[in-house]
PDB file of N, CA, C and O in Angstrom:
ATOM      1  N   MET A   1      45.536  17.403  41.028  1.00  0.00           N
ATOM      2  CA  MET A   1      44.084  17.073  41.125  1.00  0.00           C
ATOM      3  C   MET A   1      43.731  16.408  42.457  1.00  0.00           C
ATOM      4  O   MET A   1      44.415  15.469  42.865  1.00  0.00           O
ATOM      5  N   VAL A   2      42.774  16.829  43.084  1.00  0.00           N
ATOM      6  CA  VAL A   2      42.310  16.333  44.415  1.00  0.00           C
ATOM      7  C   VAL A   2      41.154  15.487  44.238  1.00  0.00           C
ATOM      8  O   VAL A   2      40.269  15.853  43.464  1.00  0.00           O
ATOM      9  N   HIS A   3      41.052  14.303  44.921  1.00  0.00           N
ATOM     10  CA  HIS A   3      40.017  13.390  44.716  1.00  0.00           C
ATOM     11  C   HIS A   3      39.249  13.207  46.104  1.00  0.00           C
ATOM     12  O   HIS A   3      39.868  13.308  47.163  1.00  0.00           O
ATOM     13  N   GLN A   4      38.002  12.959  46.069  1.00  0.00           N
ATOM     14  CA  GLN A   4      37.273  12.493  47.209  1.00  0.00           C
ATOM     15  C   GLN A   4      36.598  11.257  46.714  1.00  0.00           C
ATOM     16  O   GLN A   4      35.800  11.294  45.778  1.00  0.00           O
ATOM     17  N   ILE A   5      36.949  10.067  47.401  1.00  0.00           N
ATOM     18  CA  ILE A   5      36.419   8.800  46.912  1.00  0.00           C
ATOM     19  C   ILE A   5      34.937   8.767  47.020  1.00  0.00           C
ATOM     20  O   ILE A   5      34.236   8.571  46.028  1.00  0.00           O
ATOM     21  N   LYS A   6      34.431   8.964  48.253  1.00  0.00           N
ATOM     22  CA  LYS A   6      33.002   8.696  48.537  1.00  0.00           C
ATOM     23  C   LYS A   6      32.083   9.495  47.533  1.00  0.00           C
ATOM     24  O   LYS A   6      31.203   8.891  46.920  1.00  0.00           O
ATOM     25  N   SER A   7      32.274  10.803  47.367  1.00  0.00           N
ATOM     26  CA  SER A   7      31.363  11.550  46.418  1.00  0.00           C
ATOM     27  C   SER A   7      31.475  11.143  45.011  1.00  0.00           C
ATOM     28  O   SER A   7      30.467  11.137  44.303  1.00  0.00           O
ATOM     29  N   GLY A   8      32.623  10.802  44.554  1.00  0.00           N
ATOM     30  CA  GLY A   8      32.716  10.331  43.145  1.00  0.00           C
ATOM     31  C   GLY A   8      32.056   8.989  42.865  1.00  0.00           C
ATOM     32  O   GLY A   8      31.456   8.762  41.815  1.00  0.00           O
ATOM     33  N   LEU A   9      32.204   8.047  43.927  1.00  0.00           N
ATOM     34  CA  LEU A   9      31.599   6.749  43.790  1.00  0.00           C
ATOM     35  C   LEU A   9      30.119   6.794  43.869  1.00  0.00           C
ATOM     36  O   LEU A   9      29.420   6.052  43.179  1.00  0.00           O
ATOM     37  N   LEU A  10      29.601   7.727  44.771  1.00  0.00           N
ATOM     38  CA  LEU A  10      28.128   7.747  44.923  1.00  0.00           C
ATOM     39  C   LEU A  10      27.438   8.328  43.704  1.00  0.00           C
ATOM     40  O   LEU A  10      26.298   7.982  43.392  1.00  0.00           O
ATOM     41  N   ASN A  11      28.162   9.236  43.005  1.00  0.00           N
ATOM     42  CA  ASN A  11      27.577   9.821  41.751  1.00  0.00           C
ATOM     43  C   ASN A  11      27.586   8.676  40.665  1.00  0.00           C
ATOM     44  O   ASN A  11      26.647   8.668  39.869  1.00  0.00           O
ATOM     45  N   ARG A  12      28.441   7.830  40.574  1.00  0.00           N
ATOM     46  CA  ARG A  12      28.509   6.820  39.617  1.00  0.00           C
ATOM     47  C   ARG A  12      27.870   5.417  39.967  1.00  0.00           C
ATOM     48  O   ARG A  12      27.593   4.609  39.081  1.00  0.00           O
ATOM     49  N   GLN A  13      27.660   5.184  41.251  1.00  0.00           N
ATOM     50  CA  GLN A  13      27.139   3.882  41.765  1.00  0.00           C
ATOM     51  C   GLN A  13      25.955   3.510  41.143  1.00  0.00           C
ATOM     52  O   GLN A  13      24.965   4.242  41.157  1.00  0.00           O
ATOM     53  N   GLY A  14      25.986   2.338  40.553  1.00  0.00           N
ATOM     54  CA  GLY A  14      24.714   1.729  39.959  1.00  0.00           C
ATOM     55  C   GLY A  14      24.294   2.212  38.616  1.00  0.00           C
ATOM     56  O   GLY A  14      23.259   1.794  38.097  1.00  0.00           O
ATOM     57  N   ASN A  15      25.098   3.113  38.021  1.00  0.00           N
ATOM     58  CA  ASN A  15      24.745   3.656  36.825  1.00  0.00           C
ATOM     59  C   ASN A  15      25.282   2.978  35.531  1.00  0.00           C
ATOM     60  O   ASN A  15      25.006   3.406  34.410  1.00  0.00           O
ATOM     61  N   ALA A  16      26.033   1.940  35.751  1.00  0.00           N
ATOM     62  CA  ALA A  16      26.588   1.259  34.526  1.00  0.00           C
ATOM     63  C   ALA A  16      25.553   0.474  33.911  1.00  0.00           C
ATOM     64  O   ALA A  16      24.681  -0.137  34.528  1.00  0.00           O
ATOM     65  N   VAL A  17      25.713   0.527  32.478  1.00  0.00           N
ATOM     66  CA  VAL A  17      24.756  -0.387  31.631  1.00  0.00           C
ATOM     67  C   VAL A  17      25.270  -1.750  31.572  1.00  0.00           C
ATOM     68  O   VAL A  17      26.407  -1.978  31.160  1.00  0.00           O
ATOM     69  N   THR A  18      24.453  -2.690  31.980  1.00  0.00           N
ATOM     70  CA  THR A  18      24.905  -4.176  31.892  1.00  0.00           C
ATOM     71  C   THR A  18      23.845  -4.970  31.206  1.00  0.00           C
ATOM     72  O   THR A  18      22.705  -4.554  30.998  1.00  0.00           O
ATOM     73  N   ASN A  19      24.316  -6.173  30.861  1.00  0.00           N
ATOM     74  CA  ASN A  19      23.358  -7.184  30.273  1.00  0.00           C
ATOM     75  C   ASN A  19      23.182  -8.323  31.248  1.00  0.00           C
ATOM     76  O   ASN A  19      22.864  -9.434  30.823  1.00  0.00           O
ATOM     77  N   LEU A  20      23.379  -8.094  32.580  1.00  0.00           N
ATOM     78  CA  LEU A  20      23.322  -9.181  33.546  1.00  0.00           C
ATOM     79  C   LEU A  20      21.955  -9.854  33.582  1.00  0.00           C
ATOM     80  O   LEU A  20      21.916 -11.063  33.811  1.00  0.00           O
ATOM     81  N   GLU A  21      20.871  -9.195  33.382  1.00  0.00           N
ATOM     82  CA  GLU A  21      19.628  -9.710  33.536  1.00  0.00           C
ATOM     83  C   GLU A  21      19.335 -10.705  32.266  1.00  0.00           C
ATOM     84  O   GLU A  21      18.576 -11.667  32.386  1.00  0.00           O
ATOM     85  N   ARG A  22      19.949 -10.414  31.139  1.00  0.00           N
ATOM     86  CA  ARG A  22      19.764 -11.306  29.988  1.00  0.00           C
ATOM     87  C   ARG A  22      20.614 -12.424  29.922  1.00  0.00           C
ATOM     88  O   ARG A  22      20.303 -13.407  29.249  1.00  0.00           O
ATOM     89  N   THR A  23      21.772 -12.353  30.629  1.00  0.00           N
ATOM     90  CA  THR A  23      22.803 -13.400  30.467  1.00  0.00           C
ATOM     91  C   THR A  23      22.799 -14.306  31.628  1.00  0.00           C
ATOM     92  O   THR A  23      23.231 -15.449  31.478  1.00  0.00           O
ATOM     93  N   LEU A  24      22.333 -13.896  32.825  1.00  0.00           N
ATOM     94  CA  LEU A  24      22.359 -14.784  34.076  1.00  0.00           C
ATOM     95  C   LEU A  24      20.980 -14.971  34.634  1.00  0.00           C
ATOM     96  O   LEU A  24      20.124 -14.095  34.513  1.00  0.00           O
ATOM     97  N   PRO A  25      20.756 -16.145  35.262  1.00  0.00           N
ATOM     98  CA  PRO A  25      19.381 -16.264  35.834  1.00  0.00           C
ATOM     99  C   PRO A  25      19.216 -15.259  36.986  1.00  0.00           C
ATOM    100  O   PRO A  25      20.206 -14.719  37.478  1.00  0.00           O
ATOM    101  N   THR A  26      18.044 -15.023  37.391  1.00  0.00           N
ATOM    102  CA  THR A  26      17.698 -14.004  38.338  1.00  0.00           C
ATOM    103  C   THR A  26      18.499 -13.921  39.634  1.00  0.00           C
ATOM    104  O   THR A  26      18.976 -12.852  40.016  1.00  0.00           O
ATOM    105  N   PRO A  27      18.642 -15.089  40.317  1.00  0.00           N
ATOM    106  CA  PRO A  27      19.394 -14.935  41.609  1.00  0.00           C
ATOM    107  C   PRO A  27      20.857 -14.514  41.350  1.00  0.00           C
ATOM    108  O   PRO A  27      21.398 -13.702  42.102  1.00  0.00           O
ATOM    109  N   GLN A  28      21.480 -15.035  40.336  1.00  0.00           N
ATOM    110  CA  GLN A  28      22.870 -14.725  40.085  1.00  0.00           C
ATOM    111  C   GLN A  28      23.085 -13.334  39.538  1.00  0.00           C
ATOM    112  O   GLN A  28      24.060 -12.677  39.903  1.00  0.00           O
ATOM    113  N   SER A  29      22.198 -12.862  38.667  1.00  0.00           N
ATOM    114  CA  SER A  29      22.314 -11.485  38.060  1.00  0.00           C
ATOM    115  C   SER A  29      22.117 -10.500  39.235  1.00  0.00           C
ATOM    116  O   SER A  29      22.878  -9.535  39.314  1.00  0.00           O
ATOM    117  N   GLU A  30      21.154 -10.681  40.141  1.00  0.00           N
ATOM    118  CA  GLU A  30      21.043  -9.697  41.212  1.00  0.00           C
ATOM    119  C   GLU A  30      22.224  -9.709  42.149  1.00  0.00           C
ATOM    120  O   GLU A  30      22.590  -8.664  42.689  1.00  0.00           O
ATOM    121  N   LEU A  31      22.842 -10.877  42.362  1.00  0.00           N
ATOM    122  CA  LEU A  31      23.923 -10.973  43.320  1.00  0.00           C
ATOM    123  C   LEU A  31      25.185 -10.180  42.624  1.00  0.00           C
ATOM    124  O   LEU A  31      25.851  -9.365  43.262  1.00  0.00           O
ATOM    125  N   VAL A  32      25.421 -10.480  41.360  1.00  0.00           N
ATOM    126  CA  VAL A  32      26.537  -9.872  40.647  1.00  0.00           C
ATOM    127  C   VAL A  32      26.276  -8.292  40.641  1.00  0.00           C
ATOM    128  O   VAL A  32      27.200  -7.512  40.873  1.00  0.00           O
ATOM    129  N   SER A  33      25.025  -7.872  40.376  1.00  0.00           N
ATOM    130  CA  SER A  33      24.734  -6.524  40.235  1.00  0.00           C
ATOM    131  C   SER A  33      24.982  -5.867  41.665  1.00  0.00           C
ATOM    132  O   SER A  33      25.537  -4.768  41.687  1.00  0.00           O
ATOM    133  N   GLU A  34      24.625  -6.438  42.794  1.00  0.00           N
ATOM    134  CA  GLU A  34      24.850  -5.810  43.975  1.00  0.00           C
ATOM    135  C   GLU A  34      26.326  -5.777  44.374  1.00  0.00           C
ATOM    136  O   GLU A  34      26.768  -4.833  45.028  1.00  0.00           O
ATOM    137  N   THR A  35      27.113  -6.834  43.972  1.00  0.00           N
ATOM    138  CA  THR A  35      28.502  -6.924  44.216  1.00  0.00           C
ATOM    139  C   THR A  35      29.225  -5.804  43.508  1.00  0.00           C
ATOM    140  O   THR A  35      30.074  -5.150  44.113  1.00  0.00           O
ATOM    141  N   LEU A  36      28.916  -5.558  42.236  1.00  0.00           N
ATOM    142  CA  LEU A  36      29.520  -4.552  41.494  1.00  0.00           C
ATOM    143  C   LEU A  36      29.199  -3.159  42.023  1.00  0.00           C
ATOM    144  O   LEU A  36      30.050  -2.291  41.833  1.00  0.00           O
ATOM    145  N   LYS A  37      28.169  -2.866  42.611  1.00  0.00           N
ATOM    146  CA  LYS A  37      27.820  -1.596  43.205  1.00  0.00           C
ATOM    147  C   LYS A  37      28.471  -1.149  44.533  1.00  0.00           C
ATOM    148  O   LYS A  37      28.426   0.009  44.950  1.00  0.00           O
ATOM    149  N   ASP A  38      29.109  -2.229  45.184  1.00  0.00           N
ATOM    150  CA  ASP A  38      29.792  -1.910  46.443  1.00  0.00           C
ATOM    151  C   ASP A  38      30.890  -0.961  46.229  1.00  0.00           C
ATOM    152  O   ASP A  38      31.712  -1.190  45.343  1.00  0.00           O
ATOM    153  N   PRO A  39      30.972   0.069  46.954  1.00  0.00           N
ATOM    154  CA  PRO A  39      32.045   1.141  46.775  1.00  0.00           C
ATOM    155  C   PRO A  39      33.453   0.620  47.372  1.00  0.00           C
ATOM    156  O   PRO A  39      33.499  -0.182  48.305  1.00  0.00           O
ATOM    157  N   TYR A  40      34.450   1.087  46.820  1.00  0.00           N
ATOM    158  CA  TYR A  40      35.786   0.737  47.251  1.00  0.00           C
ATOM    159  C   TYR A  40      35.895   1.371  48.739  1.00  0.00           C
ATOM    160  O   TYR A  40      35.406   2.467  49.011  1.00  0.00           O
ATOM    161  N   ASN A  41      36.539   0.623  49.602  1.00  0.00           N
ATOM    162  CA  ASN A  41      36.859   1.004  50.950  1.00  0.00           C
ATOM    163  C   ASN A  41      38.277   1.126  51.136  1.00  0.00           C
ATOM    164  O   ASN A  41      38.983   0.126  51.266  1.00  0.00           O
ATOM    165  N   PHE A  42      38.803   2.466  51.159  1.00  0.00           N
ATOM    166  CA  PHE A  42      40.259   2.659  51.283  1.00  0.00           C
ATOM    167  C   PHE A  42      40.556   3.260  52.647  1.00  0.00           C
ATOM    168  O   PHE A  42      41.521   4.007  52.813  1.00  0.00           O
ATOM    169  N   ASP A  43      39.719   2.928  53.618  1.00  0.00           N
ATOM    170  CA  ASP A  43      39.924   3.533  55.008  1.00  0.00           C
ATOM    171  C   ASP A  43      41.305   3.020  55.544  1.00  0.00           C
ATOM    172  O   ASP A  43      41.941   3.750  56.304  1.00  0.00           O
ATOM    173  N   PHE A  44      41.769   1.854  55.196  1.00  0.00           N
ATOM    174  CA  PHE A  44      42.983   1.443  55.606  1.00  0.00           C
ATOM    175  C   PHE A  44      44.240   2.266  55.289  1.00  0.00           C
ATOM    176  O   PHE A  44      45.283   2.180  55.938  1.00  0.00           O
ATOM    177  N   LEU A  45      44.041   3.100  54.193  1.00  0.00           N
ATOM    178  CA  LEU A  45      45.104   3.952  53.792  1.00  0.00           C
ATOM    179  C   LEU A  45      45.388   5.169  54.560  1.00  0.00           C
ATOM    180  O   LEU A  45      46.456   5.771  54.449  1.00  0.00           O
ATOM    181  N   THR A  46      44.360   5.563  55.401  1.00  0.00           N
ATOM    182  CA  THR A  46      44.396   6.759  56.276  1.00  0.00           C
ATOM    183  C   THR A  46      44.911   7.999  55.490  1.00  0.00           C
ATOM    184  O   THR A  46      45.843   8.669  55.935  1.00  0.00           O
ATOM    185  N   LEU A  47      44.292   8.297  54.314  1.00  0.00           N
ATOM    186  CA  LEU A  47      44.723   9.463  53.521  1.00  0.00           C
ATOM    187  C   LEU A  47      44.031  10.717  53.976  1.00  0.00           C
ATOM    188  O   LEU A  47      44.578  11.775  53.666  1.00  0.00           O
ATOM    189  N   GLY A  48      42.995  10.760  54.612  1.00  0.00           N
ATOM    190  CA  GLY A  48      42.222  11.900  54.894  1.00  0.00           C
ATOM    191  C   GLY A  48      41.054  12.127  53.838  1.00  0.00           C
ATOM    192  O   GLY A  48      40.844  11.306  52.945  1.00  0.00           O
ATOM    193  N   LYS A  49      40.386  13.168  53.975  1.00  0.00           N
ATOM    194  CA  LYS A  49      39.147  13.497  53.148  1.00  0.00           C
ATOM    195  C   LYS A  49      39.657  13.880  51.767  1.00  0.00           C
ATOM    196  O   LYS A  49      39.032  13.409  50.816  1.00  0.00           O
ATOM    197  N   GLU A  50      40.687  14.655  51.520  1.00  0.00           N
ATOM    198  CA  GLU A  50      41.103  15.046  50.282  1.00  0.00           C
ATOM    199  C   GLU A  50      42.558  14.614  50.066  1.00  0.00           C
ATOM    200  O   GLU A  50      43.343  14.645  51.014  1.00  0.00           O
ATOM    201  N   PHE A  51      42.925  14.229  48.893  1.00  0.00           N
ATOM    202  CA  PHE A  51      44.285  13.636  48.525  1.00  0.00           C
ATOM    203  C   PHE A  51      44.391  13.694  47.084  1.00  0.00           C
ATOM    204  O   PHE A  51      43.405  13.792  46.353  1.00  0.00           O
ATOM    205  N   SER A  52      45.643  13.632  46.654  1.00  0.00           N
ATOM    206  CA  SER A  52      45.952  13.573  45.311  1.00  0.00           C
ATOM    207  C   SER A  52      45.968  12.160  44.780  1.00  0.00           C
ATOM    208  O   SER A  52      46.051  11.180  45.520  1.00  0.00           O
ATOM    209  N   GLU A  53      45.881  12.097  43.414  1.00  0.00           N
ATOM    210  CA  GLU A  53      45.900  10.682  42.811  1.00  0.00           C
ATOM    211  C   GLU A  53      47.323  10.105  43.104  1.00  0.00           C
ATOM    212  O   GLU A  53      47.436   8.904  43.350  1.00  0.00           O
ATOM    213  N   ARG A  54      48.284  10.835  43.087  1.00  0.00           N
ATOM    214  CA  ARG A  54      49.611  10.281  43.358  1.00  0.00           C
ATOM    215  C   ARG A  54      49.761   9.781  44.830  1.00  0.00           C
ATOM    216  O   ARG A  54      50.495   8.821  45.068  1.00  0.00           O
ATOM    217  N   ASP A  55      49.067  10.428  45.826  1.00  0.00           N
ATOM    218  CA  ASP A  55      49.045   9.893  47.136  1.00  0.00           C
ATOM    219  C   ASP A  55      48.319   8.632  47.262  1.00  0.00           C
ATOM    220  O   ASP A  55      48.768   7.750  47.994  1.00  0.00           O
ATOM    221  N   LEU A  56      47.216   8.471  46.599  1.00  0.00           N
ATOM    222  CA  LEU A  56      46.443   7.275  46.471  1.00  0.00           C
ATOM    223  C   LEU A  56      47.295   6.132  45.863  1.00  0.00           C
ATOM    224  O   LEU A  56      47.386   5.037  46.418  1.00  0.00           O
ATOM    225  N   HIS A  57      47.898   6.428  44.730  1.00  0.00           N
ATOM    226  CA  HIS A  57      48.650   5.475  44.040  1.00  0.00           C
ATOM    227  C   HIS A  57      49.836   5.033  44.850  1.00  0.00           C
ATOM    228  O   HIS A  57      50.063   3.825  44.917  1.00  0.00           O
ATOM    229  N   GLN A  58      50.616   5.890  45.474  1.00  0.00           N
ATOM    230  CA  GLN A  58      51.698   5.563  46.305  1.00  0.00           C
ATOM    231  C   GLN A  58      51.316   4.730  47.648  1.00  0.00           C
ATOM    232  O   GLN A  58      51.994   3.792  48.067  1.00  0.00           O
ATOM    233  N   SER A  59      50.287   5.148  48.178  1.00  0.00           N
ATOM    234  CA  SER A  59      49.745   4.423  49.364  1.00  0.00           C
ATOM    235  C   SER A  59      49.307   3.025  49.048  1.00  0.00           C
ATOM    236  O   SER A  59      49.529   2.116  49.848  1.00  0.00           O
ATOM    237  N   LEU A  60      48.703   2.828  47.932  1.00  0.00           N
ATOM    238  CA  LEU A  60      48.216   1.475  47.494  1.00  0.00           C
ATOM    239  C   LEU A  60      49.471   0.582  47.188  1.00  0.00           C
ATOM    240  O   LEU A  60      49.544  -0.575  47.601  1.00  0.00           O
ATOM    241  N   LEU A  61      50.429   1.167  46.459  1.00  0.00           N
ATOM    242  CA  LEU A  61      51.636   0.411  46.230  1.00  0.00           C
ATOM    243  C   LEU A  61      52.393  -0.040  47.412  1.00  0.00           C
ATOM    244  O   LEU A  61      52.876  -1.168  47.500  1.00  0.00           O
ATOM    245  N   THR A  62      52.486   0.906  48.354  1.00  0.00           N
ATOM    246  CA  THR A  62      53.145   0.593  49.643  1.00  0.00           C
ATOM    247  C   THR A  62      52.526  -0.619  50.433  1.00  0.00           C
ATOM    248  O   THR A  62      53.201  -1.510  50.948  1.00  0.00           O
ATOM    249  N   HIS A  63      51.087  -0.530  50.463  1.00  0.00           N
ATOM    250  CA  HIS A  63      50.432  -1.703  51.146  1.00  0.00           C
ATOM    251  C   HIS A  63      50.511  -2.967  50.346  1.00  0.00           C
ATOM    252  O   HIS A  63      50.583  -4.038  50.948  1.00  0.00           O
ATOM    253  N   ILE A  64      50.503  -2.926  48.994  1.00  0.00           N
ATOM    254  CA  ILE A  64      50.601  -4.130  48.212  1.00  0.00           C
ATOM    255  C   ILE A  64      52.014  -4.700  48.456  1.00  0.00           C
ATOM    256  O   ILE A  64      52.167  -5.886  48.749  1.00  0.00           O
ATOM    257  N   ARG A  65      53.006  -3.872  48.336  1.00  0.00           N
ATOM    258  CA  ARG A  65      54.448  -4.430  48.507  1.00  0.00           C
ATOM    259  C   ARG A  65      54.664  -4.981  49.892  1.00  0.00           C
ATOM    260  O   ARG A  65      55.308  -6.015  50.068  1.00  0.00           O
ATOM    261  N   ASP A  66      54.100  -4.256  50.923  1.00  0.00           N
ATOM    262  CA  ASP A  66      54.289  -4.798  52.277  1.00  0.00           C
ATOM    263  C   ASP A  66      53.514  -6.170  52.498  1.00  0.00           C
ATOM    264  O   ASP A  66      53.982  -7.082  53.180  1.00  0.00           O
ATOM    265  N   PHE A  67      52.303  -6.225  51.866  1.00  0.00           N
ATOM    266  CA  PHE A  67      51.473  -7.497  51.971  1.00  0.00           C
ATOM    267  C   PHE A  67      52.357  -8.680  51.324  1.00  0.00           C
ATOM    268  O   PHE A  67      52.538  -9.748  51.908  1.00  0.00           O
ATOM    269  N   LEU A  68      52.835  -8.405  50.179  1.00  0.00           N
ATOM    270  CA  LEU A  68      53.553  -9.473  49.404  1.00  0.00           C
ATOM    271  C   LEU A  68      54.804  -9.925  50.101  1.00  0.00           C
ATOM    272  O   LEU A  68      55.161 -11.103  50.090  1.00  0.00           O
ATOM    273  N   MET A  69      55.490  -8.927  50.732  1.00  0.00           N
ATOM    274  CA  MET A  69      56.696  -9.230  51.549  1.00  0.00           C
ATOM    275  C   MET A  69      56.360 -10.044  52.763  1.00  0.00           C
ATOM    276  O   MET A  69      57.163 -10.884  53.168  1.00  0.00           O
ATOM    277  N   GLU A  70      55.230  -9.839  53.354  1.00  0.00           N
ATOM    278  CA  GLU A  70      54.783 -10.657  54.565  1.00  0.00           C
ATOM    279  C   GLU A  70      54.514 -12.098  54.068  1.00  0.00           C
ATOM    280  O   GLU A  70      54.665 -13.032  54.856  1.00  0.00           O
ATOM    281  N   LEU A  71      54.146 -12.302  52.868  1.00  0.00           N
ATOM    282  CA  LEU A  71      53.834 -13.654  52.391  1.00  0.00           C
ATOM    283  C   LEU A  71      55.098 -14.461  52.345  1.00  0.00           C
ATOM    284  O   LEU A  71      55.010 -15.685  52.444  1.00  0.00           O
ATOM    285  N   GLY A  72      56.257 -13.886  52.206  1.00  0.00           N
ATOM    286  CA  GLY A  72      57.507 -14.639  52.282  1.00  0.00           C
ATOM    287  C   GLY A  72      57.978 -15.120  50.909  1.00  0.00           C
ATOM    288  O   GLY A  72      57.724 -14.540  49.854  1.00  0.00           O
ATOM    289  N   VAL A  73      58.667 -16.203  51.030  1.00  0.00           N
ATOM    290  CA  VAL A  73      59.305 -16.862  49.801  1.00  0.00           C
ATOM    291  C   VAL A  73      58.266 -17.221  48.808  1.00  0.00           C
ATOM    292  O   VAL A  73      57.185 -17.699  49.153  1.00  0.00           O
ATOM    293  N   GLY A  74      58.602 -16.986  47.539  1.00  0.00           N
ATOM    294  CA  GLY A  74      57.631 -17.382  46.466  1.00  0.00           C
ATOM    295  C   GLY A  74      56.779 -16.245  45.934  1.00  0.00           C
ATOM    296  O   GLY A  74      56.094 -16.407  44.924  1.00  0.00           O
ATOM    297  N   PHE A  75      56.809 -15.141  46.570  1.00  0.00           N
ATOM    298  CA  PHE A  75      56.112 -13.950  46.148  1.00  0.00           C
ATOM    299  C   PHE A  75      57.109 -12.787  45.952  1.00  0.00           C
ATOM    300  O   PHE A  75      58.070 -12.657  46.709  1.00  0.00           O
ATOM    301  N   ALA A  76      56.880 -11.985  44.978  1.00  0.00           N
ATOM    302  CA  ALA A  76      57.700 -10.862  44.734  1.00  0.00           C
ATOM    303  C   ALA A  76      56.978  -9.603  44.250  1.00  0.00           C
ATOM    304  O   ALA A  76      56.015  -9.701  43.489  1.00  0.00           O
ATOM    305  N   PHE A  77      57.430  -8.425  44.679  1.00  0.00           N
ATOM    306  CA  PHE A  77      56.964  -7.194  44.149  1.00  0.00           C
ATOM    307  C   PHE A  77      57.954  -6.692  43.111  1.00  0.00           C
ATOM    308  O   PHE A  77      59.036  -6.225  43.468  1.00  0.00           O
ATOM    309  N   VAL A  78      57.622  -6.774  41.898  1.00  0.00           N
ATOM    310  CA  VAL A  78      58.694  -6.443  40.837  1.00  0.00           C
ATOM    311  C   VAL A  78      58.753  -4.924  40.672  1.00  0.00           C
ATOM    312  O   VAL A  78      59.808  -4.393  40.324  1.00  0.00           O
ATOM    313  N   GLY A  79      57.703  -4.247  40.901  1.00  0.00           N
ATOM    314  CA  GLY A  79      57.734  -2.851  40.770  1.00  0.00           C
ATOM    315  C   GLY A  79      56.416  -2.281  40.123  1.00  0.00           C
ATOM    316  O   GLY A  79      55.438  -3.006  39.946  1.00  0.00           O
ATOM    317  N   SER A  80      56.434  -0.978  39.787  1.00  0.00           N
ATOM    318  CA  SER A  80      55.240  -0.408  39.231  1.00  0.00           C
ATOM    319  C   SER A  80      55.620   0.388  37.947  1.00  0.00           C
ATOM    320  O   SER A  80      56.796   0.536  37.616  1.00  0.00           O
ATOM    321  N   GLU A  81      54.638   0.863  37.281  1.00  0.00           N
ATOM    322  CA  GLU A  81      54.852   1.672  36.095  1.00  0.00           C
ATOM    323  C   GLU A  81      55.646   0.898  35.063  1.00  0.00           C
ATOM    324  O   GLU A  81      56.548   1.497  34.479  1.00  0.00           O
ATOM    325  N   HIS A  82      55.418  -0.295  34.795  1.00  0.00           N
ATOM    326  CA  HIS A  82      56.028  -1.058  33.738  1.00  0.00           C
ATOM    327  C   HIS A  82      55.157  -1.106  32.506  1.00  0.00           C
ATOM    328  O   HIS A  82      53.942  -1.267  32.617  1.00  0.00           O
ATOM    329  N   HIS A  83      55.754  -0.968  31.318  1.00  0.00           N
ATOM    330  CA  HIS A  83      54.946  -0.996  30.081  1.00  0.00           C
ATOM    331  C   HIS A  83      54.619  -2.472  29.764  1.00  0.00           C
ATOM    332  O   HIS A  83      55.315  -3.415  30.141  1.00  0.00           O
ATOM    333  N   LEU A  84      53.538  -2.571  29.065  1.00  0.00           N
ATOM    334  CA  LEU A  84      53.020  -3.864  28.661  1.00  0.00           C
ATOM    335  C   LEU A  84      52.782  -3.881  27.212  1.00  0.00           C
ATOM    336  O   LEU A  84      51.984  -3.069  26.743  1.00  0.00           O
ATOM    337  N   GLU A  85      53.424  -4.771  26.409  1.00  0.00           N
ATOM    338  CA  GLU A  85      53.296  -4.814  25.084  1.00  0.00           C
ATOM    339  C   GLU A  85      52.372  -5.906  24.580  1.00  0.00           C
ATOM    340  O   GLU A  85      52.636  -7.092  24.779  1.00  0.00           O
ATOM    341  N   VAL A  86      51.221  -5.483  23.887  1.00  0.00           N
ATOM    342  CA  VAL A  86      50.264  -6.483  23.475  1.00  0.00           C
ATOM    343  C   VAL A  86      50.146  -6.254  21.897  1.00  0.00           C
ATOM    344  O   VAL A  86      49.599  -5.265  21.410  1.00  0.00           O
ATOM    345  N   GLY A  87      50.699  -7.242  21.193  1.00  0.00           N
ATOM    346  CA  GLY A  87      50.731  -7.030  19.692  1.00  0.00           C
ATOM    347  C   GLY A  87      51.694  -5.954  19.470  1.00  0.00           C
ATOM    348  O   GLY A  87      52.818  -6.009  19.969  1.00  0.00           O
ATOM    349  N   ILE A  88      51.277  -4.904  18.690  1.00  0.00           N
ATOM    350  CA  ILE A  88      52.086  -3.756  18.404  1.00  0.00           C
ATOM    351  C   ILE A  88      51.700  -2.572  19.248  1.00  0.00           C
ATOM    352  O   ILE A  88      52.224  -1.476  19.049  1.00  0.00           O
ATOM    353  N   ARG A  89      50.803  -2.762  20.179  1.00  0.00           N
ATOM    354  CA  ARG A  89      50.348  -1.707  21.229  1.00  0.00           C
ATOM    355  C   ARG A  89      51.223  -1.699  22.481  1.00  0.00           C
ATOM    356  O   ARG A  89      51.611  -2.776  22.934  1.00  0.00           O
ATOM    357  N   ILE A  90      51.541  -0.589  23.043  1.00  0.00           N
ATOM    358  CA  ILE A  90      52.253  -0.512  24.165  1.00  0.00           C
ATOM    359  C   ILE A  90      51.477   0.217  25.212  1.00  0.00           C
ATOM    360  O   ILE A  90      51.083   1.346  24.920  1.00  0.00           O
ATOM    361  N   PHE A  91      51.198  -0.280  26.413  1.00  0.00           N
ATOM    362  CA  PHE A  91      50.381   0.313  27.463  1.00  0.00           C
ATOM    363  C   PHE A  91      51.346   0.656  28.592  1.00  0.00           C
ATOM    364  O   PHE A  91      52.154  -0.209  28.930  1.00  0.00           O
ATOM    365  N   THR A  92      51.336   1.834  29.202  1.00  0.00           N
ATOM    366  CA  THR A  92      52.090   2.189  30.333  1.00  0.00           C
ATOM    367  C   THR A  92      51.289   2.594  31.457  1.00  0.00           C
ATOM    368  O   THR A  92      51.830   2.931  32.511  1.00  0.00           O
TER     369      THR A  92
END
C-alpha cells in the first residue's frame, strides 16, 4: 500500500465532529480546533512523494530511537511492536 501524506490529510482536515464549542469558551475552543487541524509534517524523514506504510513506520522508529539515545542516561528505547494487555483484551 502506497501513501501520500498531504493528499490524505487535506481530504480529512477539519472534518472531525467535535463538541469543542459546547465544552470550552470561545477563545480556547477556536485555538484547540485550529491546533487539531494542523497537518503532520514528516519532511524530516525524507521519504519522497510515495512510500509504503512500512517505510514510514521504520523511518519514524529510527528517528525516535536516535533521539532517545541522544538524550543519554535515563532514557531507553525498549523496542516496537509490543503487545499491551488491558484487562482481558490484548492490543498489538
